[in-house]
N, C-alpha and C positions, 0 to 999 in steps of 0.2 A: 717297306716300299722305298724305292730309290727316290731321293729328292731331286727335283729339277734345279740345276744351277743356273741362275738368272742374272743377266746384266741389263741395266737401264741406260738408254742413250737419250739424254735431254732432260733438263730439270726446269723447264718453263712451267706455266700454269697447268697444262695437261700432263706434262711429265711428272710433276708433283702429285697429280691425281693418281697416276700409275704407281708411283712410289708408295703412297699411303695405302693403296689397295694391297700391294704386295706385303707391306708390313702387317696389315690387318690379317691377311691370309696366313702369314707365318705365326702370328699370335694365336690363331684358331687351330694351329696344328696341321694345316694343309701342307702337303709334301713339296714345298718349294723353298729355296734358299736364295734370297737376294744377296749376292756376294759383292757386286760392284756397281758403281754409278759413274756416269760420264757426262760432262758438260764443258763447253769451251770456256766458261767463266768460273775459274777456280774459287772466286769469292763466295759462290753459292755453297761450297762445302763448309764454310765457316758459320753459316747461319743456323740458328736454332728455331727460327720462326717458321710456321707453316702457312703464313698468310697469303702466299702467292698461289696456293693450290686453287683450282677452280671447282673443287668439291667442298661445299659448305660444311659438311659434317666433320671435316678435318682441320678447319681454319684455326681452331683454338688449341690444337695439339702441338707438341714440340717435336723437333727433328734433331737427331744425333747422327751426323754423317761419319763420325769416328768409328762406327761399327762396320763401315763398308770400305772397300778399296775404291779410291776415287781417281778418276782419270780425266784428262782434258782431250784425249784422242781415243775414239772408239776402236781404232785399229790396235792400239796398245792394249786396251782392255780385252779385246777378243783374243789377242795373241797370248796373253798371260794367264787368263782366268779359267780356261777349260770349260766354257759355258755350254749349256744345252740350249739356251733360249735367250733372245734379247727382245726388249720392247724398244721400238724406234719411235721416239716422240720428239722429233726435230721439226723445223719449219718445212712446209709442204714441198718446196722445191728441192729439199735434201732427202726426201723419203726414198726415192729410187736408189740413189747412191749408197746410202747407209744400209738399206734392206738387201740389196744385191751383194754388197760386201759381206754382210753377216751370213747370208745363205751360202755363199761360196766358201766361207770359212767354218762351216759345220754347225751353224745355229738355226734353230727354228725361229721364226720372226712373227711377232705381233706388231704391226705397223699402224700408227694412227691414221685416221681418215684426213683428207681424201687420199686415195691410193697413190695417184700421181696426176700430172696435168696433161697427159696425152695417153691415148689408147696404146700406142707403141711401147711406151715405158711400162705400162701395166702388164702387157703381154710378156715382156722380157722378164719382169719380176716373177710371173707365174712359171715361165719356162726355166728360169734359174732354180727356182724351188724344186721343180720336178726333177731336173737334171741331177741335183745334189741330194735328192731324197729327203728334203726338209719340208716342214709344214709352214705355210704362210697364211695369215689371216689379217684382214684390215679392220680397224676399230670402228665399225659402223654399229655403235652401241645400241641403237634403237631396236635392233633385232633381238636384244636381250632385256629390253625395258618392259616392265610388267604390263603397262597399259597397251603398248603396241603388240606385245606377244598375245595378250588376251583378244585383241581385235583380229589378229591373224587366225587364231584358233576358231573364233566365231565365224569368220568368213569361210575358212576351209571346211568347217563342219557342214555347211549348206543348210543348217537348221532354219535360217530365216530368209532363204532364197538367195538370189544373185545380187551382187553389188550393182547399183544403178547410178551411183554418183559419190564423189568424195571431195573434200576440201581440206587442205593442210595449211597451217600458218606457223611461222617461226620468226622471231624478231627480238632484238636487244641492242645493247650498246656496241660501239666499235671496239675491236680489240686494241691492246696497248702497243704492240710492236709494229714498227713501220713497214716491215716486209709484207705484212698482210695487204698493204695497199699498193703493191707493185704487181701488176697483172700477171707477169711471167713468173712470179715467185709464189703468190698466194691465191690468185684467181678471183679475188673479191669475195663478197658474201655468198655469191652463187656457189663457189667451190668449198668454202670453209664452213658455212653455216647451213645454207640451203641444201647442201649435199645430203644431209640427214633425211630430209623429206623426199628427195629424189630417190634415195635408197629404199625408203618405205614404199614408194609407189612401185618400184621394181619388185620388191619382196611381196607386197600384198596383191598386186594386180598383174605382174609380169611386165615384160618389155612393151612399151607402147609402139604403135606403128609409126608415129610421127609426133613432133612437138611444135608448139608455137609459143614464143616468149617475148616479152617486152622487158627491157632492163634499163636502169639508170646508173651511170657512173657519176656519183656525187663527189668523189674525191679524185682530183686529177691524177692520172696514171694508174688508177685502180682497175680491177675487174668490175663486174656489175655489183654495186652495193645495195641495190634494190632490184628485185626480180619478181615478175608475175608470169606464170607459165600454165599452159593448157596441154593436156596429153591426149592424143588421138588413138583410140583403140578400135579394132575391127568390129567389136560387139557394141560399140556406141556408148559405153560407160563414160560419164562426164567426170573428169578428174582435173582438179586445178590446185595450184599452190601459190603462195605468196611468201616472200622473205625480205627482210631488210635488217641492217645493223646501224641505221641512222637514228636510233632512238636516243634522245637526249635526257631521258629519265633512266634510273637504274633498273627499271622493270624489264624482265625477260619473259617472253611467252612462247610456249609450244603447245599447239592444240590441233585437233582434227575433228571432222564430222564425216562419218561414212554412212551412207544411206543404202540399205538393202531393201528387197521387195517387202519384207515383213518386219523390219527393225531399223532403228537408227542408233549408231554408236557415236558417242561424243566424248571428247577429252579436252578439258579446259580448266580454268581456275576453280571451277566447281567440282572437279574430279572426273572420274571415269564413270560413265552412265550408259546403260543399254536399255532402251525402251522398245517394246515389241508387241505385236499381236500375231501369233503364229497362224491364225486362221485367215488373216486378211491377205489380199493381194494388192495390186496397184489399180484395181478398178476404182473409179472415182467415188462412187457412192459408198463402197466399203471403206475406202480410205478416209473419207470425211467422218464416218460414223465409228471407226474402229476404237474400241476402248483399250488403249495401250496400257501396258503394265511394266513396271520396273523389273527387268530380268537380269540386272547387273550381277555378273559372277564375282566371287571373291578374288581380289587381285592384290598381289604384293607390289606396292607402288615403286616405280623407279628401279634403282639398283642395276641399271644397265651396264655401267662400267665394271662393277664387281662381278656381275654374272658373266660378262664376255671374257674377262681375264680367267676366271675359274673354268669356264667351258673350254677355252683354248688349251690351257695347261692340261686339262683332262684328256684332250685328244692326243697330247704328247705322251702322257703317262700310260694311257691304255692303247696307244697306237690305233685310234679310231678315226673314221672319216669325219671331216667337218661338213655336216649336212645343213647347218643353220646359216653359215656365212662363208661359203667358199670364195676364194679370191676371184674366180671367174664372174661371180655375181657383182663383186666390187668393181671389176673392169666394166661390166655392163652399165653400172651406175655412172661411171665416168663417161661412158659413151652417151648416155642421156644428157648429162651436164654439158658435154661438149656440143651436142646438138642444140641445147638451149642457148648456149653462148653464141653459136652461129646464127640462130634465129634472132637473138637480141641485136647482133651486129647488123642484121638485115631488116631491122625494124618490124619484127614479128612474122617474118616469112615462115611458112610451114617447112620444117626440115624432116625428111624421111630418115628412119633409122634402119 
């Protein structure tokens, strides 16, 4: 089988995450070859430490960039390396430029989230990919994360009835780089961190009819660093999210609760749990008396980054359609995030989608 020749653009914390996953896949014999890496800071190529990666499982491992061709300009890397694919892992405001360049020069692209900061840029990225016959996927990793995938399967099965409500929370410390706190470059926590849960709402429940959100800009010049949003659906399902990166402790949390007519799915520090009574409905007397039982399926925890990379490469190797995370979905996720931003700007006004 042909190996995919791969280049990596960006060696920040998330870029190092991609780097480590590609190295792991090569060690496992997966048909890819990471041949080149690119970063504007050439000092990174001299490091042997892996401490900057945001994936904990790789922090104690060592790095040897001498095995790869190193570039400070991705244009040079793409021109010289005859690449099949690139990972674009640069600051948000550079996603569009690097992705479009790579697509136009013959590369399939896995671009980190968020896709871009405007719907127009997202649409252009999709159009350029189609025009050049190349595949494009955005790194919305929760679509490949064990617990979220299991929730999706349970919902879609209909076994426990319809969704009647859901709550999502995500929060942690501020990122280290200053560009995150320039609204026109990073979009604040709403676009960088909250976008994960926005994408889950889009994936699990579909596009809402409208949104209403309240946000706080805690850092001057930033986007919304704290956000609380409600999603309005025609069927009346009650869905809400909260996100912030103003946590002064090192703790990071990602959690959800999804209520169905006959079950509740939770994911938090206690793990992934499904409690249900298949015979019960939402009748009050039955609800109060129902003997719920633990029906939690076996779930391979996490591994979203690894799974998404492997999935995208397989769509290239086998020339198959990306049905899990097409770029059109990622654009719709940006549409929702933009509507939330507008609602925050207008102090919670309902914004139609």
